[in-house]
N, C-alpha and C positions, 0 to 999 in steps of 0.2 A: 538711870544708870548711877552707881554709887560715887560720891564725891571723891575727886583726885586731890592728892597734896603735893605741891611743889615746893622744893627747896631752892631758892635763888642762890644760897651761899655755897651748894653742892658743886662738885667738880664734874659731876655727871651732867651732860647736856640736857636742856628742858626737854627736848623732843624724846630723849632716851628715857628720862623719868616717866613720860606719859606711856611709852612702849612698855616698860616694865611694869607699871602699876596695871595697865589694861590686860596685859598678858596674865598677870598674877590673878587678877579678878576671874578671868576666863579660867584658869587652871583650878582655882578653888570653888567654882561654881557661882561666884557672885555675878557673873555676866553668863547667863545660859545661851546655848546655841540659838541663833536665829534672832536674838535680841537687837533692835535697832540702835545704833549709837547716835548721839548728838551730831548735827552737821559740823563741818569744819569751823563755820563762822560761829555757831552757838558755844562749842566747846572753847574756841579761842577766847570769845568774850567772857565766858564763865571764869576761865582761868587768868585772864588778864594777859594773854600771850599773843605774839604775831600768829596770824593765819597760816603762814608758811610753815611754822613750827608743827602746829597740828596736822597740817597736810602731809609733812614728812613722817610724822609718827603713825598716821594711818597707812600711808604707803608702805612703811616698814612692817606693819603688822599684817598687811596684806600679803606681802612676799613671804612672811613667816607662815602664812596660811591661818593666822588667828583671826583675821576679818576678811570680809568679802564684800564686793560691791553688788547690790541687788539690781536686777533688770530695770525696774521702775525707778531706779535712783536712790541714793543713800547707801549708808554703810552699816553692816550688821556683823554680829558675831558668826564666824563660819560654821557651817554644819559638819565640815570634814575635820579631822584631827590636825592640829597645827604641827608645823615642823619642831622636831626636838634637837637638843643640844648634839646628838649623834648624827645629825643630817650631813650630807656630803659637804666636803671642804669647798667653800665658794671659790678659793683661789685655784683649786684643781679644776673646778668646773669652768672657770674663765680661761684657763690654759688650754683645756680640750676644745673650748669654742674658738680660740684663736687659731689653733692648729686646723681645725675643720675649716674655717674661713679661708685661711691661706691655701689649703688644698682645693678649695673650690674655685680658686682663681682670683681671689682679692689680693691686692698688693699690701705689703706692710704699712705703707702710708694709708691706704683705704681702711684697713682694719683699725689702725690708730685714730683716725678721725671718727669712724663709726662708734668705737668704744667710747670715745671722749663725749660724743653727742649723747650716747645711751646713759653714761654716768651722770653728765650734768642735768639731763632731764629726770633722772631718778633721784638725785640729791634733793631737789626741790620740784616736785611734780606738780604740774598744772593741771587742774581738773578741766577737761575739755568735753563739751557736748555738741554733737551735730544735730541741729534743729531742722525738721522738715515737716511738711504738711501731712505726709503719710508715713507709716511704719516702715514699709519695704525700702523706699528711698533712704530714709534716715539710717536704717540697718546697714544698707549696702554701702553708703558713703562713709559712715563711721568706721566700718571694717576696713575699707580701702585706706582711709587716713591712718588707722591703728597700724596697718601693715606697712605702709610707706613710711611713716615718721617713727615707728618703733616706740610708740607711747599710746596709752589707752584713750580712746576717743569713744564716749558713749553716745548712743543714739537717743533722740528725743523728739516729741511732737511739739509743734509751734503752740498748740493750745493746752500744752501741759508744762509750760516753761517754769511756772512757779514750783512744781515738784521735781522736775528731772535737773534743774539747776540749783538744787538747795545747797549743795557744797561746790557749785562750779565757779570757775575762774574766768573761762573763756567759751563763748557761744559762737560756733561756726554755722554759717547758713549759706544759701544761694543768695545772688544778688536780688532775685525776686522777692525774697522775705526779709531782706536786710532792714528796710525801713520799719516792718512790722516788729521785728525783734528789738530794735532800738526803741520804738515807742514802748514796748513792754517793760524794757529795762528802766526807762525814765518813769513810767507810771507806777512800777514796782519799787521804785528807789533802789535797785539792785546794782551794786558795784562791780559789774562784769565787763570784760572786753567783749566786743562784737566784731567780727570780721566775715566777709562775704567771699565766696569762691565762685569760680566760673564752671558751669557744667556744660559740656560739649557733647555733640551726638557722635555716636560711632560712625565714622565715615563709610565703613563697608555696608552698614545697613542703609545709608543714604543711597549709596551707589547701586545696591540691589534693587530698591524701589524705583530709582530713576531709570532703571534699564527696562521697566514694563512696557508694553506696547503703547503707543499713542492712544489716548481715549480711556485707558484703564482708570477705574475709579477706586480710590484708596481710602479707607476709613482708619481713623485714630482713635483707640479708646484707652483711657486712663482712669484712675479712681478719683482723679480731681479734674475740674474743667480747665484750669488754667495750664496744667501740665499738657493736656491734649492740644490745647490751642498752640502752645509752645512748640511742640513736635509737629503739628500741622504747618505751622509758619516755617520751620526748618525744610520741610518737604517742599513747600511752595517756593522757597528761596533756591531750592535745588532745580527748579524747573517743572515741577509737577503742578498742573493747574487744577485737576478735579480731586481735591483732597478734603475730606469732611470729618468733623469731630462726631463720634458715636458715643453717646452718654452711656455710662457703664450700667445704668439702670434701665435701658432702653434695648430692644431687640436690635440684632445686627442685620442691616439692609441685605437682602438677598442678592443685589447686583454688584457687590463689592469684589474686586479682583483680589484685593489684599486687605487684611485687617492687621494693623500694627498695634502690639500691646507692649507694655514695659517688661524687660527681661526678668525684672524682679518680681513681677506678679503676673505670670503667664496664664493663670486661670481666667483672666479677663477675656481670653480668647474664646471661652466657652459660649456656644450659641452660633458660631459662625458657620455658614452654609457649606455644603460639600464642594461648591465651586469657589470657595473663598480661601485663600492661603493665609494663614496666620503667620505673622513675622514678629518675632520678639526683638523689640528695639532698646538697646543699651545706651546708658549715658556714661561718660568718663569724666573724672575731674581733670581740669587743665593743669598741666605740669607746673606752670608758674604759680598757680594757686596752692598747690601742695607745699611747694618750697616757701611760699609766703606764710601759710600756717605754721610751719615748722620754725621759721625765723621768729613769729610772734611768740610761740611758746619759749623759744630760747630766751627772748628778750624779757619775758614776764618771769622766767625762772631765776634770772640774774638782777632783776630790778630791785627788790627788797632783800637785805641781808637777813639771814635766819637769826632769830633770837638766841 
């Protein structure tokens, strides 16, 4: 990436100088579509500015369509055309959104609080990664947090933390993996926040399996052994005695009344016999955990002033 030149005496905010120079480089072809940009940390260190300043510049460029976040992590020049000065008026868009929210049933106070939360998180975006041991769960939980918190949460795998958290500020994971993530952060000398959330079973699925006739044999099949054991223990706690783990790389026993598989990966039910009912079992994030992640993000957003 070509060098950027910042003017500390300029009235133009530093983040805006970064935005304008990167946008100009993209428009002039100095930064071709698809080219990866330095991480937030790397660019901040190179320019001698606060990381939040670069985060805000990258976020602004993503909103303008100049940059995009890649699935595997990192930021690159967008392959789609960026927004131009003749784009719709943001004030008009905001007014339309407010009217639509009120019509949908939200009170003026609720709209105000939601708008304030969104604006605060957008002003100083926190780069959040949800780390799990398999792709399906990471994507499902990251999607749920993104929708509930109105802020981007990227999925990532535990064994790829070095890559997926290249410009990350906060790593969210389950309590099962919290110690592992914190050991990684210490070993990698990464200055990131780490928090854990509670994952709970869908009560309806537990009730459905608990209603099986006495003596029914239930199998649990997940892509990782520890997740299968966790679900097995939930069923046993609900009163089911004959619950076994079925490794995903082994045949399904023919005497199972039910085979439980994760809703995010129903293909694990392949191979069940005609007399075995495949039940998709979903997990949900605890409401208190979702609120806690939002509070941590808000606290991080306001902890350090922008340069």
